[in-house]
C-alpha positions as CSV (number, residue, x, y, z in Angstrom):
1,M,3.6,-3.1,-14.4
2,D,0.6,-1.9,-12.4
3,L,-1.0,0.3,-15.0
4,P,-0.7,-1.5,-18.4
5,G,-2.7,0.2,-21.1
6,K,-4.3,2.7,-18.7
7,K,-4.9,6.1,-20.2
8,I,-4.2,8.8,-17.7
9,V,-4.7,12.6,-18.1
10,L,-2.2,14.2,-15.9
11,G,-3.1,17.8,-15.0
12,L,-0.6,20.3,-13.6
13,T,-1.6,23.6,-11.9
14,G,0.6,26.4,-10.6
15,G,2.9,25.5,-7.7
16,V,6.5,24.6,-6.9
17,A,5.4,21.0,-6.5
18,C,5.3,20.8,-10.3
19,Y,8.9,19.4,-10.1
20,K,7.4,16.3,-8.5
21,A,5.0,16.0,-11.4
22,A,7.9,15.2,-13.7
23,E,8.9,12.3,-11.6
24,L,5.3,11.2,-11.3
25,C,4.8,11.3,-15.1
26,R,7.9,9.2,-15.6
27,A,6.7,6.7,-13.0
28,L,3.3,6.4,-14.6
29,V,4.9,5.6,-18.0
30,K,7.2,3.0,-16.4
31,Q,4.1,1.3,-15.0
32,G,2.6,1.0,-18.5
33,A,0.3,4.0,-18.5
34,E,-0.3,6.2,-21.5
35,V,0.0,9.8,-20.1
36,Q,-1.5,12.9,-21.6
37,V,-0.3,16.0,-19.9
38,V,-2.5,19.1,-19.6
39,M,-1.1,22.2,-17.9
40,T,-2.5,25.5,-16.7
41,E,-0.7,28.7,-17.8
42,A,0.4,29.1,-14.2
43,A,2.0,25.7,-14.2
44,T,4.3,26.7,-17.1
45,H,6.0,29.2,-14.8
46,F,7.3,26.3,-12.6
47,I,8.1,23.6,-15.2
48,G,8.4,23.7,-19.0
49,A,6.0,22.0,-21.3
50,V,8.9,20.5,-23.3
51,T,10.0,18.6,-20.2
52,M,6.6,17.1,-19.7
53,Q,6.3,16.3,-23.4
54,A,9.6,14.4,-23.3
55,L,8.6,12.4,-20.2
56,S,5.1,11.6,-21.4
57,G,5.9,11.0,-25.1
58,H,2.9,13.1,-26.1
59,P,2.4,16.8,-27.0
60,V,1.4,18.9,-23.9
61,H,-1.9,20.9,-24.1
62,I,-2.2,24.3,-22.4
63,D,-4.6,26.4,-24.5
64,Q,-8.2,25.5,-24.7
65,W,-8.2,27.0,-28.3
66,D,-5.3,24.7,-29.3
67,A,-5.7,24.1,-33.1
68,R,-3.8,20.9,-32.9
69,I,-7.1,19.2,-32.0
70,A,-8.9,18.7,-35.3
71,N,-12.2,20.1,-34.1
72,N,-10.8,22.6,-31.6
73,M,-12.5,20.7,-28.8
74,A,-9.5,19.7,-26.7
75,H,-11.7,19.9,-23.6
76,I,-13.8,17.1,-25.0
77,D,-11.4,14.9,-27.0
78,L,-8.6,14.7,-24.3
79,T,-10.8,12.8,-21.9
80,R,-12.7,10.5,-24.2
81,G,-11.3,7.0,-23.6
82,A,-9.4,8.1,-20.5
83,D,-9.3,5.8,-17.5
84,A,-8.7,8.6,-15.0
85,I,-7.8,12.2,-14.6
86,L,-5.2,13.1,-12.0
87,I,-4.4,16.7,-11.0
88,A,-1.0,16.9,-9.4
89,P,-0.2,19.4,-8.1
90,C,-3.6,20.8,-7.5
91,S,-3.5,24.3,-6.1
92,A,-6.0,25.9,-3.8
93,D,-7.4,28.0,-6.6
94,F,-7.9,25.0,-8.8
95,I,-9.7,23.2,-6.0
96,R,-12.0,26.3,-5.8
97,K,-12.7,25.9,-9.6
98,L,-13.6,22.3,-9.3
99,A,-15.8,22.9,-6.3
100,H,-17.8,25.5,-8.2
101,G,-17.7,24.0,-11.7
102,A,-15.6,26.9,-13.2
103,C,-14.6,26.5,-16.8
104,D,-12.1,29.3,-17.6
105,D,-9.2,27.3,-18.9
106,L,-8.5,24.0,-20.7
107,L,-7.9,21.9,-17.6
108,S,-10.9,23.1,-15.6
109,T,-13.2,22.8,-18.6
110,L,-11.8,19.4,-19.4
111,C,-12.6,18.3,-15.8
112,V,-16.2,19.5,-16.0
113,A,-16.7,18.0,-19.4
114,R,-15.3,14.6,-18.5
115,P,-17.5,11.5,-19.1
116,R,-19.4,10.4,-16.0
117,G,-17.4,7.1,-15.8
118,V,-14.0,8.8,-15.7
119,P,-12.8,9.3,-12.1
120,L,-11.1,12.5,-11.1
121,H,-8.3,12.5,-8.5
122,V,-6.5,15.5,-7.0
123,A,-3.2,15.8,-5.1
124,P,-3.3,19.1,-3.2
125,A,-0.2,21.2,-2.9
126,M,-0.2,24.5,-1.0
127,N,1.0,26.5,2.0
128,V,-0.2,25.1,5.4
129,E,-2.3,28.3,6.1
130,M,-4.0,28.0,2.7
131,W,-4.8,24.3,3.4
132,D,-6.2,25.3,6.8
133,N,-8.2,28.2,5.5
134,A,-12.0,27.8,6.0
135,A,-12.8,28.4,2.3
136,T,-10.3,25.7,1.2
137,R,-11.8,23.3,3.7
138,R,-15.3,24.0,2.4
139,N,-14.1,23.5,-1.2
140,V,-12.3,20.2,-0.3
141,A,-15.4,18.9,1.4
142,Q,-17.4,19.7,-1.7
143,L,-15.0,17.8,-3.9
144,R,-15.3,14.8,-1.6
145,A,-19.1,15.1,-1.7
146,D,-18.9,15.2,-5.5
147,G,-16.9,11.9,-5.6
148,I,-13.5,13.4,-6.3
149,R,-10.8,11.6,-4.5
150,I,-8.2,13.6,-2.5
151,F,-4.7,12.2,-2.4
152,G,-3.1,13.7,0.6
153,P,-1.8,16.2,1.4
154,G,1.3,15.3,3.3
155,A,2.9,17.1,6.2
156,G,6.4,18.5,6.6
157,A,8.7,21.3,5.6
158,Q,7.4,23.5,2.8
159,A,9.1,25.6,0.1
160,C,8.0,28.8,1.9
161,G,9.9,27.7,5.0
162,E,6.8,26.9,7.1
163,V,5.9,23.4,8.3
164,G,2.6,21.5,8.3
165,L,0.0,20.0,6.1
166,G,-0.2,21.0,2.5
167,R,2.8,19.3,0.9
168,M,1.9,17.3,-2.2
169,L,2.5,13.6,-1.6
170,E,5.6,12.1,-3.0
171,P,5.4,10.7,-6.5
172,D,5.5,7.1,-5.3
173,E,2.7,7.7,-2.8
174,I,0.5,9.3,-5.5
175,L,1.3,6.3,-7.8
176,D,0.3,3.9,-5.1
177,E,-3.0,5.8,-4.5
178,L,-3.8,5.8,-8.2
179,V,-3.0,2.1,-8.6
180,A,-5.2,1.4,-5.5
181,S,-8.1,3.4,-7.1
182,F,-8.3,0.7,-9.8
183,Q,-8.5,-2.2,-7.4
184,A,-11.8,-3.7,-6.3
185,K,-12.7,-2.6,-2.7
186,V,-13.5,-6.1,-1.6
187,L,-12.4,-5.4,2.0
188,A,-14.0,-2.0,2.3
189,G,-14.8,-1.2,6.0
190,R,-12.7,-4.1,7.2
191,R,-9.9,-3.8,9.8
192,V,-6.9,-6.0,9.1
193,M,-3.8,-6.8,11.2
194,I,-0.8,-8.4,9.5
195,T,2.5,-9.6,10.9
196,A,5.5,-9.6,8.6
197,G,9.3,-10.1,8.5
198,P,11.6,-12.1,10.8
199,T,11.9,-11.9,14.5
200,F,15.2,-11.5,16.3
201,E,15.9,-13.4,19.5
202,A,18.8,-11.8,21.5
203,I,21.8,-13.8,22.7
204,D,23.6,-10.7,24.0
205,P,23.4,-7.0,23.2
206,V,25.1,-7.5,19.8
207,R,24.2,-11.0,18.7
208,G,20.9,-12.8,18.1
209,I,19.1,-15.6,16.3
210,T,16.9,-14.7,13.3
211,N,16.0,-16.0,9.8
212,L,16.1,-15.1,6.2
213,S,12.6,-13.7,5.8
214,S,12.7,-10.3,4.1
215,G,9.1,-9.3,4.9
216,K,8.3,-8.8,1.2
217,M,5.2,-11.0,1.2
218,G,3.8,-9.5,4.4
219,Y,4.3,-6.0,3.1
220,A,2.8,-6.9,-0.2
221,L,-0.3,-8.2,1.6
222,A,-0.5,-5.0,3.7
223,R,-0.5,-3.0,0.5
224,A,-3.0,-5.3,-1.2
225,A,-5.4,-5.2,1.8
226,R,-5.2,-1.4,1.9
227,E,-5.8,-1.2,-1.9
228,A,-8.9,-3.4,-1.2
229,G,-10.3,-0.7,1.1
230,A,-9.2,-2.1,4.5
231,D,-7.8,-0.2,7.4
232,V,-4.5,-2.0,7.9
233,V,-2.1,-2.4,10.8
234,L,1.3,-4.0,10.1
235,V,3.2,-5.5,12.9
236,S,6.7,-5.8,11.5
237,G,9.9,-7.5,12.6
238,P,13.3,-6.0,11.6
239,T,13.3,-5.2,7.9
240,T,14.5,-2.4,5.5
241,L,11.3,-2.3,3.5
242,P,9.4,1.0,3.3
243,T,6.0,1.1,4.9
244,P,3.2,0.7,2.3
245,H,1.4,4.0,1.9
246,G,-1.7,4.4,4.1
247,V,-0.7,1.5,6.4
248,R,0.0,1.9,10.1
249,R,3.2,0.1,11.1
250,I,4.3,-1.1,14.5
251,D,7.9,-2.1,14.8
252,V,9.0,-5.0,17.0
253,Q,12.0,-7.3,17.3
254,S,11.4,-10.4,19.3
255,A,8.6,-12.9,19.1
256,Q,7.4,-11.9,22.5
257,Q,7.2,-8.2,21.4
258,M,5.3,-9.3,18.3
259,H,2.9,-11.3,20.4
260,D,2.3,-8.4,22.8
261,A,1.7,-5.9,20.0
262,V,-0.7,-8.2,18.2
263,M,-2.7,-9.1,21.3
264,A,-2.9,-5.4,22.4
265,G,-4.8,-4.5,19.2
266,I,-6.4,-7.7,18.0
267,E,-9.8,-7.2,19.7
268,D,-11.0,-4.7,17.1
269,Q,-9.8,-6.5,14.0
270,H,-11.9,-8.4,11.4
271,I,-9.0,-10.2,9.8
272,F,-5.6,-11.4,11.1
273,I,-2.9,-12.6,8.6
274,G,0.1,-14.1,10.3
275,V,2.8,-13.8,7.6
276,A,5.8,-13.2,9.9
277,A,8.5,-15.9,10.2
278,V,8.3,-16.0,14.0
279,A,11.1,-17.8,15.8
280,D,10.0,-21.0,17.5
281,W,12.4,-20.6,20.4
282,R,14.1,-17.8,22.3
283,V,17.2,-17.8,24.5
284,V,16.4,-17.9,28.2
285,N,19.9,-17.1,29.4
286,A,20.7,-14.2,27.2
287,S,23.6,-12.2,28.5
288,A,23.3,-8.5,29.5
289,Q,26.8,-7.9,28.2
290,K,28.6,-9.1,25.0
291,V,29.8,-12.7,25.4
292,K,33.5,-12.7,25.0
293,K,35.4,-15.3,23.0
294,E,38.2,-16.8,25.0
295,A,41.1,-18.4,23.2
296,G,40.6,-22.2,23.2
297,G,37.5,-21.8,25.4
298,A,34.2,-23.6,25.0
299,P,31.3,-21.9,23.1
300,P,28.5,-20.4,25.3
301,Q,25.8,-22.9,26.4
302,L,22.5,-21.4,25.3
303,V,19.3,-22.5,27.0
304,F,16.1,-22.3,24.9
305,E,12.4,-22.2,25.6
306,Q,9.5,-22.2,23.2
307,N,7.9,-18.9,22.1
308,I,4.2,-18.3,22.3
309,D,2.3,-19.4,19.1
310,I,0.9,-16.0,18.0
311,L,-1.5,-17.5,15.4
312,A,-2.9,-20.0,17.8
313,A,-3.3,-17.3,20.4
314,V,-5.2,-15.1,18.0
315,A,-7.4,-18.0,16.8
316,A,-8.3,-18.7,20.4
317,T,-9.6,-15.1,20.8
318,G,-12.0,-15.6,17.9
319,S,-13.3,-19.0,19.0
320,V,-16.4,-17.4,20.6
321,S,-17.1,-14.3,18.5
322,G,-15.8,-15.7,15.2
323,W,-13.5,-12.7,14.7
324,P,-10.9,-12.1,13.6
325,Y,-10.9,-14.4,10.6
326,C,-7.5,-16.0,10.8
327,V,-5.1,-16.7,8.0
328,G,-1.8,-18.4,8.7
329,F,1.4,-18.8,6.6
330,A,3.7,-21.8,6.6
331,A,7.2,-21.8,5.2
332,E,8.4,-25.4,4.7
333,S,11.5,-26.8,3.1
334,E,9.9,-30.1,1.9
335,N,6.6,-32.0,1.7
336,L,4.6,-28.7,1.5
337,I,1.2,-30.2,0.7
338,E,1.4,-32.8,3.5
339,Y,2.8,-30.5,6.1
340,G,0.6,-27.6,5.1
341,A,-2.6,-29.5,5.5
342,V,-1.5,-30.9,8.9
343,K,-0.5,-27.4,10.1
344,R,-3.8,-25.8,9.1
345,A,-5.7,-28.4,11.1
346,R,-3.4,-28.1,14.1
347,K,-3.5,-24.3,14.1
348,N,-7.3,-24.5,13.8
349,V,-7.5,-21.7,11.2
350,P,-9.9,-21.6,8.2
351,L,-7.1,-20.7,5.7
352,L,-3.4,-21.3,5.6
353,V,-1.0,-20.2,2.9
354,G,2.1,-22.4,2.3
355,N,5.3,-21.9,0.4
356,I,8.8,-23.4,0.2
357,G,10.7,-20.9,2.4
358,P,14.2,-21.2,1.0
359,Q,12.9,-20.5,-2.5
360,A,10.8,-17.5,-1.4
361,F,12.8,-15.7,1.2
362,G,14.1,-12.4,-0.2
363,Q,12.7,-13.0,-3.6
364,D,10.3,-10.8,-5.5
365,E,8.3,-13.8,-6.8
366,N,6.7,-16.7,-5.0
367,T,4.6,-19.8,-5.5
368,V,2.0,-20.5,-2.8
369,I,-0.6,-23.1,-2.0
370,L,-3.9,-22.3,-0.2
371,F,-5.1,-24.8,2.3
372,D,-8.7,-24.9,3.6
373,E,-11.2,-27.4,4.8
374,D,-11.9,-28.4,1.2
375,G,-8.3,-29.2,0.3
376,H,-5.7,-27.1,-1.4
377,T,-5.3,-24.8,-4.3
378,V,-2.0,-23.8,-6.0
379,L,-1.5,-20.2,-7.1
380,P,1.1,-20.2,-9.9
381,T,4.4,-18.4,-9.6
382,A,3.9,-14.6,-9.8
383,P,5.3,-11.4,-8.2
384,K,4.5,-11.2,-4.5
385,L,2.2,-8.2,-5.0
386,V,0.2,-10.1,-7.6
387,L,-0.1,-13.1,-5.3
388,A,-1.0,-10.8,-2.4
389,R,-4.0,-9.3,-4.4
390,Q,-5.1,-12.9,-5.2
391,I,-4.9,-13.9,-1.6
392,V,-6.9,-10.8,-0.5
393,S,-9.5,-11.7,-3.1
394,E,-9.7,-15.3,-1.8
395,I,-10.1,-14.0,1.8
396,A,-12.9,-11.7,0.7
397,K,-14.7,-14.5,-1.1
398,R,-14.5,-16.8,2.0
399,L,-15.8,-14.0,4.2
400,E,-18.7,-13.4,1.8
401,R,-19.6,-17.1,1.8
402,R,-19.4,-17.2,5.6
403,S,-21.7,-14.2,5.9
404,L,-24.3,-16.0,3.6
405,L,-24.2,-19.1,5.9
406,T,-24.8,-17.2,9.1
């Protein structure tokens, strides 16, 4: 769970996107959060308080004169001890209230009266013209200036039939944003490129050579780096995984395509993390048409040549400037400590992450070893996202130490 013990005040304002708030509330609870729902009167026209009470497990508050609060100060008591306030959906009118400090209902008064250490996040939801309106833009700018984080909005078809910006983000995207808000921004301002997944080397138009990498570790690192405040580009081989929210993804198939995509964008990167399981060889004599199987015939004779070493190529680009900081991954089937140390030295990278590939491919957990010039450190078995956050933290520490030495 990503939010164990976190106390979240979930505010709903009037809008058809309230139906998404039900799924969001359920997702927050599943991630271990304690959710207190507060609704405006307008929100009750789109979803019932009983529904939100059932999903949150707590009574829903709407009226600022609610006598269920012992001292009749719901606007004070509901945020004391809260870890965050999240308004989703947040209407144009409620954005206006927040921008001007209005206190004319329970939710707006609660936001203004929140303790200084309690962050406030909003997920806008409105028509595209309302979002583009100059007054709304001024109010959103004021919210940002006041330290209120804006989640979204997204673009696409709207309930009114129009298309454009203004849609509330999907519940899983808002959840990712909220989880990220609790992570230390140890890579703030950094640009990170990550490769992930397998590569596919064609034999003919319908067959090829690949491997068992699922891409889960690389995608977890992309999410963790983005949570840490980095601008992340993910160069991905074939995989069915969804793109982490806020990450720019470039899809490739072959090792050569991955190399070309990486080298085209590596110049501006601060950090490169090569997680992809890149094929060592490619088929030179790949057929332009499907190779037919002849009865009793001999199998096709494939001719291989070695693919370019992407990590080594990137490391070479930074040999003069020192950027990007290169992190490699090594998947071995045996003798991980011995092979990992040798590979780090051969690749000439400051940090290499090793694991036993057959045990990790496709799994949600992993055990990794970090190799650097001082030796190796074992990170115990954990979910891949947990390990990814630990690896990002280790990278940030090494970058900090390097900056102190230069």
